[in-house]
C-alpha positions in Angstrom: 84.7 -86.0 27.2 86.0 -82.4 27.5 85.8 -82.3 23.7 81.9 -83.3 24.1 81.2 -80.3 26.2 83.1 -78.1 24.3 80.9 -78.9 21.6 78.1 -78.6 23.7 78.6 -75.0 24.5 79.5 -73.6 21.3 76.2 -75.2 19.9 74.5 -73.1 22.6 76.2 -70.2 21.6 75.7 -70.6 18.0 72.1 -70.6 18.9 71.9 -67.9 21.2 73.1 -65.8 18.4 70.9 -67.3 15.9 68.1 -66.1 18.0 69.5 -62.6 19.2 70.1 -62.1 15.3 66.2 -63.1 14.6 65.1 -60.9 17.2 67.5 -58.1 16.0 65.7 -58.6 12.6 62.2 -58.8 13.8 63.0 -55.1 15.6 64.2 -53.8 12.6 61.8 -54.9 10.6 59.2 -53.4 12.9 61.6 -49.9 12.8 61.3 -50.1 9.2 57.4 -50.4 9.7 57.3 -47.7 12.1 59.3 -45.4 10.2 57.3 -45.9 7.2 54.2 -45.2 9.3 55.8 -42.2 10.6 56.5 -41.1 6.9 53.0 -41.7 6.1 51.5 -39.9 8.9 54.0 -37.1 8.1 52.8 -36.6 4.7 49.2 -36.8 5.6 49.9 -34.2 8.4 51.6 -32.1 5.2 48.7 -32.6 3.0 46.4 -31.5 6.1 48.2 -28.6 6.5 48.2 -27.6 2.9 44.6 -28.2 2.8 43.8 -26.1 5.8 46.1 -23.4 4.3 44.1 -23.6 1.1 41.0 -23.0 3.0 42.0 -20.4 4.9 43.9 -18.2 1.7 40.6 -19.0 -0.1 38.2 -17.3 2.7 36.5 -14.2 1.5 35.4 -13.3 5.3 38.4 -12.4 7.9 39.5 -15.6 10.5 41.6 -14.5 13.4 42.1 -17.1 16.4 42.9 -15.2 19.8 44.8 -17.2 22.7 43.6 -17.1 26.7 46.1 -13.8 26.9 43.9 -12.1 24.4 47.2 -12.3 21.8 46.3 -13.2 18.0 47.7 -16.5 17.1 46.7 -16.6 13.6 44.8 -14.8 10.9 44.2 -15.6 7.2 45.1 -13.3 4.3 41.6 -11.9 4.2 42.0 -10.6 7.4 45.6 -9.0 6.4 44.4 -7.8 3.1 41.2 -5.9 5.2 43.0 -4.3 7.9 46.4 -3.5 5.8 49.2 -5.4 8.3 52.0 -7.5 7.5 51.8 -10.9 9.4 54.2 -10.3 11.4 52.9 -6.7 12.5 49.9 -8.6 14.0 50.6 -11.9 15.1 51.1 -12.0 18.8 49.6 -8.8 19.4 46.5 -7.7 21.7 43.3 -8.2 20.0 42.5 -4.9 21.1 44.7 -3.9 18.6 42.2 -4.8 15.8 39.1 -3.4 17.4 37.4 -0.1 17.4 35.9 1.9 20.1 32.2 0.7 20.1 29.5 3.1 19.6 27.0 2.0 22.2 27.9 2.1 26.1 26.3 -0.8 26.9 28.6 -2.6 25.0 32.0 -1.4 26.8 35.5 -3.2 25.8 37.8 -1.7 28.9 37.0 -5.1 30.4 38.8 -8.6 29.0 37.8 -8.9 25.2 37.7 -12.7 25.6 35.5 -12.6 28.8 32.9 -11.2 26.4 33.0 -14.0 24.2 34.2 -17.0 26.4 30.7 -17.5 28.2 29.1 -18.6 24.9 29.5 -18.9 20.9 28.3 -15.3 19.6 26.6 -15.0 15.9 26.6 -12.0 14.1 27.8 -9.8 16.6 27.8 -6.1 14.7 31.2 -4.6 15.8 33.7 -2.1 14.1 37.4 -3.1 13.2 40.0 -1.1 13.1 42.5 -0.8 10.2 46.1 -0.2 10.5 45.6 3.5 8.9 42.7 4.1 11.5 39.6 3.6 9.7 36.5 2.1 11.1 35.1 -1.1 9.2 32.1 -2.2 9.9 31.8 -6.0 10.9 29.4 -8.9 11.7 31.4 -11.2 14.0 30.6 -14.9 14.5 32.9 -16.6 17.4 33.7 -20.0 19.2 35.4 -20.7 22.4 38.2 -23.4 22.3 38.8 -25.6 25.2 41.3 -28.5 25.6 41.2 -32.0 26.5 40.5 -30.9 30.7 38.1 -28.4 29.2 40.4 -25.1 30.1 39.7 -22.4 27.8 42.5 -21.8 25.5 41.6 -19.3 23.2 38.8 -17.8 20.9 38.2 -18.6 16.9 36.2 -16.0 15.1 35.0 -15.3 11.3 34.2 -11.8 10.4 32.4 -10.5 7.6 32.6 -7.0 6.1 29.5 -5.1 6.0 30.6 -1.9 4.3 29.2 -3.2 0.9 26.1 -4.1 2.4 25.5 -1.0 4.3 26.1 0.9 1.2 23.7 -1.0 -0.8 21.0 -0.5 2.3 21.8 3.2 2.1 21.6 3.2 -1.8 18.2 1.2 -1.6 17.2 3.8 1.5 17.9 6.4 -0.9 16.3 5.4 -4.1 13.3 4.3 -1.9 13.0 7.5 -0.4 13.5 9.2 -3.8 10.8 7.3 -5.0 8.5 8.1 -2.4 9.3 11.5 -2.8 8.4 11.1 -6.4 4.9 9.1 -5.6 4.2 12.3 -3.4 5.1 14.9 -5.7 3.0 13.0 -8.3 0.0 12.5 -5.7 0.3 16.7 -4.7 0.2 17.3 -8.4 -2.9 15.1 -8.8 -4.6 16.7 -5.8 -3.3 20.2 -7.2 -4.9 19.6 -10.8 -8.0 18.2 -9.3 -8.5 21.4 -7.2 -7.8 23.4 -9.9 -10.7 21.1 -12.0 -12.9 21.8 -8.6 -12.0 25.9 -8.8 -12.5 26.0 -12.7 -15.9 24.3 -12.3 -16.8 26.2 -9.3 -16.2 29.2 -10.6 -17.9 28.4 -13.8 -21.1 27.2 -12.0 -21.1 30.5 -10.0 -20.9 32.4 -13.2 -23.7 30.0 -14.8 -25.5 30.7 -11.4 -25.1 34.4 -11.6 -26.1 34.6 -15.5 -29.1 32.4 -15.1 -30.4 34.1 -12.0 -30.1 37.5 -14.2 -32.0 36.0 -16.8 -34.6 34.5 -14.7 -35.6 37.2 -12.9 -35.6 39.4 -16.5 -37.8 36.7 -17.9 -40.0 36.0 -14.9 -41.9 39.0 -15.0 -42.9 39.6 -18.3 -43.6 35.7 -18.6 -46.2 36.4 -15.7 -47.8 39.1 -17.9 -48.0 36.7 -20.5 -49.8 33.9 -18.7 -51.9 36.7 -17.1 -53.1 37.9 -20.1 -53.2 34.7 -22.1 -55.6 33.7 -19.5 -57.7 36.6 -19.5 -57.6 36.3 -23.3 -58.9 32.5 -23.1 -61.8 33.6 -20.6 -62.7 36.2 -23.6 -63.0 33.4 -26.0 -66.3 31.3 -26.9 -65.7 27.3 -26.1 -66.2 27.0 -30.3 -63.7 29.7 -31.0 -61.1 29.0 -33.6 -58.6 31.1 -31.6 -59.1 29.2 -28.3 -56.4 26.8 -29.2 -54.0 29.0 -30.1 -54.4 31.0 -26.6 -54.3 27.5 -24.5 -50.9 26.8 -26.8 -49.8 30.2 -25.4 -50.8 29.4 -21.8 -48.7 26.1 -22.3 -45.6 27.0 -23.4 -45.9 30.0 -21.2 -46.0 27.5 -18.6 -43.1 25.3 -19.7 -41.0 28.5 -20.0 -42.1 29.4 -16.4 -40.8 25.7 -15.2 -37.4 26.4 -16.8 -37.1 29.9 -15.2 -38.1 27.9 -11.7 -35.6 25.4 -12.2 -32.8 28.2 -13.2 -33.4 29.9 -10.1 -33.4 26.6 -8.2 -29.8 26.0 -9.9 -28.9 29.7 -9.1 -29.9 30.1 -5.4 -28.9 26.5 -4.4 -30.0 26.8 -0.8 -28.1 25.4 1.8 -30.4 22.1 3.4 -32.8 22.7 6.3 -30.8 19.5 8.0 -33.1 16.7 10.0 -32.6 13.1 11.3 -34.2 11.4 8.4 -34.7 7.9 7.1 -33.1 7.2 3.5 -35.5 4.5 2.7 -38.3 6.6 4.1 -37.2 9.3 1.6 -37.1 7.0 -1.4 -40.5 5.3 -0.5 -41.9 9.1 -0.7 -40.1 9.8 -3.5 -41.4 6.6 -5.5 -44.8 7.3 -4.4 -45.0 10.7 -6.3 -44.2 8.8 -10.0 -44.9 5.1 -9.7 -48.8 6.5 -11.0 -47.4 8.8 -13.6 -48.0 6.7 -17.1 -44.2 6.9 -17.9 -43.9 4.2 -15.1 -46.8 2.2 -16.0 -44.8 -0.6 -17.8 -41.8 -0.3 -15.3 -41.0 -2.8 -12.9 -39.6 -1.1 -9.8 -37.5 -3.3 -7.6 -36.8 -2.1 -3.9 -33.8 -3.8 -2.3 -33.7 -1.7 1.0 -31.7 -3.0 3.9 -33.9 -2.5 6.9 -32.8 -1.1 9.9 -30.3 1.6 8.5 -28.9 4.6 10.3 -30.4 7.7 9.9 -28.6 10.3 7.8 -28.8 14.7 8.7 -30.3 15.8 5.4 -32.9 18.0 3.7 -36.0 15.6 3.5 -37.3 17.8 0.1 -34.0 18.6 -1.5 -33.3 14.9 -1.6 -36.5 13.9 -2.8 -35.8 16.6 -5.8 -32.4 14.6 -6.3 -33.9 11.2 -6.3 -36.8 12.4 -8.5 -34.3 13.7 -11.1 -32.4 10.1 -11.3 -35.7 8.4 -11.2 -37.2 10.6 -14.1 -34.0 10.3 -16.3 -33.8 6.4 -15.8 -37.7 6.2 -17.0 -37.0 8.2 -19.8 -34.3 6.4 -20.6 -35.9 3.3 -20.8 -38.4 4.7 -22.8 -41.3 3.8 -20.4 -40.7 -0.2 -20.5 -37.9 -1.8 -18.2 -36.7 -2.5 -14.8 -35.7 0.1 -12.1 -34.0 -1.5 -9.1 -33.4 0.9 -6.1 -31.2 -0.5 -3.4 -30.0 1.0 -0.1 -27.0 -0.6 2.2 -24.7 0.7 4.8 -21.2 0.5 3.7 -18.8 -1.6 5.5 -15.9 -0.1 7.7 -17.4 3.6 7.0 -19.9 6.0 8.3 -21.5 6.6 4.7 -24.8 4.6 3.6 -24.9 4.0 -0.2 -27.7 4.4 -2.6 -28.0 2.9 -6.0 -30.4 2.9 -8.7 -30.3 1.2 -11.4 -32.1 0.8 -15.2 -31.5 -1.3 -18.0 -32.2 1.4 -20.4 -29.6 2.5 -23.4 -26.8 3.2 -21.7 -24.6 6.4 -21.7 -21.6 6.9 -23.7 -17.9 7.6 -21.7 -18.0 10.7 -23.5 -21.2 11.9 -22.2 -21.0 10.5 -18.4 -18.0 13.1 -18.2 -20.5 16.1 -18.9 -23.5 14.7 -17.0 -23.4 16.7 -14.0 -22.7 20.1 -16.6 -25.5 22.7 -16.3 -27.4 23.1 -19.5 -25.9 19.3 -20.8 -28.7 17.2 -21.9 -28.9 14.4 -24.5 -33.0 15.0 -24.6 -34.3 16.1 -27.9 -34.7 20.1 -28.4 -37.9 21.0 -25.8 -37.9 17.6 -23.8 -35.3 18.9 -21.1 -33.1 21.8 -19.8 -30.2 19.8 -18.7 -30.4 21.0 -15.4 -32.0 18.2 -13.7 -28.7 16.1 -12.9 -26.8 19.2 -12.1 -29.3 20.5 -9.9 -29.0 17.0 -8.1 -25.1 16.9 -7.8 -25.2 20.0 -6.1 -27.8 18.8 -3.3 -25.7 15.8 -2.7 -22.2 17.6 -2.4 -24.1 20.2 -0.4 -24.9 17.1 1.7 -21.3 16.3 2.4 -21.9 13.4 -0.1 -21.0 11.8 -3.5 -22.3 10.9 -6.9 -21.0 8.5 -9.8 -22.3 6.8 -12.5 -21.4 3.6 -14.3 -22.8 2.6 -17.7 -22.9 0.4 -20.8 -24.4 1.5 -23.6 -27.4 -0.5 -24.5 -26.9 -2.4 -21.0 -28.3 0.6 -18.7 -26.9 2.6 -16.1 -26.0 2.7 -12.4 -26.1 6.0 -10.3 -24.4 5.8 -6.9 -25.0 8.1 -3.9 -22.9 8.0 -0.9 -24.5 10.1 2.3 -22.9 10.4 5.5 -24.2 8.9 8.3 -25.9 10.5 11.8 -23.2 10.2 14.3 -24.1 10.0 17.9 -24.7 13.4 19.8 -24.0 16.3 17.6 -23.8 15.7 13.8 -20.8 16.6 12.4 -22.4 17.1 9.3 -24.8 19.9 10.8 -21.6 21.7 12.6 -21.0 22.0 8.3 -24.4 23.5 7.1 
């Protein structure tokens, strides 16, 4: 019996040890698994750390981490290269050490640096860093607040970009633009000076021609008057069937033509100032056309009027403007050889204080070389004895004295368009009348 009980206890003890060993094996297996997991986690942590360090090393911009006490806890290599510090010289130092005094008083840094940044994230704040050598470096800073699991602020992380190259490029661009602008201004001034010189030479030339014309006209006018008087007397003494009568009539005809040339010379030389009054441009053109439409030269010319109604008045001399328009219309009729289409249009220029008159024909046209000389006195393309070359010169003078402008566009064989611009009458006292 005793032997039986002893066996039972031994078996119980044996089974207990077996269970203990099994459990220990399980624990050892779990410990081994945990150790493998820990080692795996450590490897992942080392890899993540190495990855982070590689990112920090490869960053071009400066990265700075500051704790809640404004102490620098981490910087990347770009920060050290930018500021000229070694890592041990900058870590655990106050952030104010790398900040230059602000240029603007409205951004004081006499309070806590962190208090400026912890309120919210900041994007592209322009600020000056200070290097170890004391150089101020313009930067643009973007930062974010770091918080722990309880939401407490534990620091600020910021990324700053060096603006020196950008500012240099902007300064270079500004300098280049300034030089370009200066060059354009000089070119414009040179062109204006050249135009002014051309105008001055032209004015002096016209003045000389005018004086010469006036002198010649006066010298010719008296003997020409005598020729006309005595040729008329001679004609009266001749019988109707006298063979000499045709010669006398020819003398009178040619002398009369000379008298007309002298009159034109005097008109060109004197260039009287306009007797200004408010006039309607459409009315002036109607009166001009009424003087020429019944002439034989216009019998086969279709005249089309495109007058804009209710145009403002201009301040001008009715007689002089009629003469100017008459010269252009007669030239157009002669260019069409009495056959063709003549279009006269008026309009008010938008966003302007000028009226525009266009006179268009479909005649032979004008070559570019002739257009340049069209308003020169005594220049003409007509056959000898058919023009003095003063009509358009007088016209240009009249338009200029009315403070207007005249230009010509033409294609050979297609016709020509004369465009005249005249200033409108202003309310109250006319600015134009003050000039006269």
